[in-house]
N, C-alpha and C positions, 0 to 999 in steps of 0.2 A: 620211782626213786632214781634220781640222777647219780651217776658215778663221777665224782669230782676229785681230781688230783690236787693235792695241797702241798705247797712247799715255799721256800724262800731263800734269798741270798742277799743279806743286808750288809752294806758298807757305805759309810760316808767318807769320801776321800778328800783329803786336804793335800794337794800336790806339793805344798811347801813344807810339809811335815818331814822330820828326819827319818822316820822308821816306816817301812813298808809292812803291809798286812800279808804275812806268809800263811801257809796252811795251818800251822800250829796256832795262829791267832784266832782262827775260826773254830778250832777244836776245843778251846778253853772257854769256860763260862766267865761272864763278867756280870753286869747287871741283868743280862738276859741269859738263857740257857746256852750250854755248849752245843756244838753241832749235833743235830738230831736227824735220825734216818729211820724210816719204817714206823712201826706201831708206837714206839716211844715218843714220836713227834706229837701224837694226839694228846697225850697226858702231860707233856712237859710244860705246857703253857697255861694250864688251868689257873684261872683267877688273875692272870696278868693283864696289864694294859698295853698289849702289843697287838698289831693288826691280825696276825694269824690266830691269836686267842679269840678275838671277836668273831672271826670267820668260823673257827671250829665250833664255838658255842652256838652260833646261829644255824649252822648246817648239820650239826650232830642230831641224829634221830630222824631227820627228814630226808637226808641224802646219804649215800654210801661214800665215805671219805677214803681216798686212796693216798696215803702219806708218801711223800717223796723225801727230799732232803731239805733241811732248813739250817741256816747258820748265819752268824753275824760276827763281826770283829769290831773292836774299839776303833773309833775314827783315827785315821792315820794317813800316811802317804799311800801311793798306789798299791792295789792288790797285785801280788806277784802273779806272773803268768802260770807258775806251777799251781798255786792255790786256786786260781780261777778255773783252770782246765780240770783239776781234780774234782772240784765241786760240780762243775758242769757235766763231767762224765758221770758222776753219781746221779744227778738229776735226770739226764737223758736215759741212762740205764733203767732208772725206776719208771720213767714214762713208758719206755719200750716194754718193760715187764708188766705194766698195768693192764695191758689189753685195751679193750674198748673204753673210751672216756667220753663223757658228755660235756665236760668243761674242765678248765685248769685255773686255779687261783694261786697267785704268787705274791708273797710278802716281800717287797723290794724297798729300797731307800730312794733311789733316783739320782744319786750323786756318786756313783762308782766310776772310778778311773782305774784301769789296769795297766800293767807294764806294756801290754800290746793292743789295748783298745781304749780310746778316749771316752767311749760311750759304753760302759759296762752293761748297763741295763738294756740298752738297745741290742747288744749282742746276746744277752740272756734271752730276751723275748724273741729275737730272730731264730735262735736255735730251737727254742721250745716250739715256736710256730712251725718250723720245718718238720719237727717230730710229730706234731699232732694234726697238721693240715689246716686248711682254711675254714673248715666247717665246724671245728670245735672251738667254742668261745674261750678266749684267753683274757683273764682279768688280773690286774695287779694293783695293790695298794702302794702308795708312795708317801714319803715325808713331805711336809709342808713346803720345804725349799728344794724340792727335786728339780733337776735340770732336765725338763721334758724335751726330748729330741724328736725329730721327724721319724727316726727309726723306731723309737718306742711307740709312737702313735700308729705307725704303719703296721706293726706286728701285734698290737694288743687290740682287743675289742673294747676295753674300757680301762682307764687309769683313774684311780680315785685317791685323792690326797687328803691328809689330815687338814683340818681347818683351824686348829688352835695352837697357840704357843703361850705357855708350855703345852706340850702335846697331851692333853687330857683326853683326847678323842681317838687315840690310836686303835683301841679295840673296836670302838664304834665304826671307825673307817673300814676295818676288816669285815 
């Protein structure tokens, strides 16, 4: 049975929008759950058509799931530096506390821009890769219109995107 860390950090950035995504935007629920951390993450997505729900359904019972942090915010302008760094601190703290891992799955969007990084997902994947090393597989799901960058490809072992619009295959992608 593999020990797989599971988490996510979802944001679709529109750099022309008037309002930035601060930490409070990730703490509140919208059409998706509010920020989840730890064991609550596993049950928060039951029956939903989101990538992490599909992954959790497929892996539960056959693997040991190690929940990290998962959050999303409504599409808006840049993710604030404070929000990005707070969520990444939680994710990296949870990875460090997890001990030995056989793999990591992250539910990402692929179009995050922060106040301090043009390639939010590239930075997320780089930091997670640095924490887990090169030998632990790192896989992420992405939105259909993700902006896949060289950094994302360099740090992930696999990037899997939805194939439909409307996104009826999000859980299946996970």
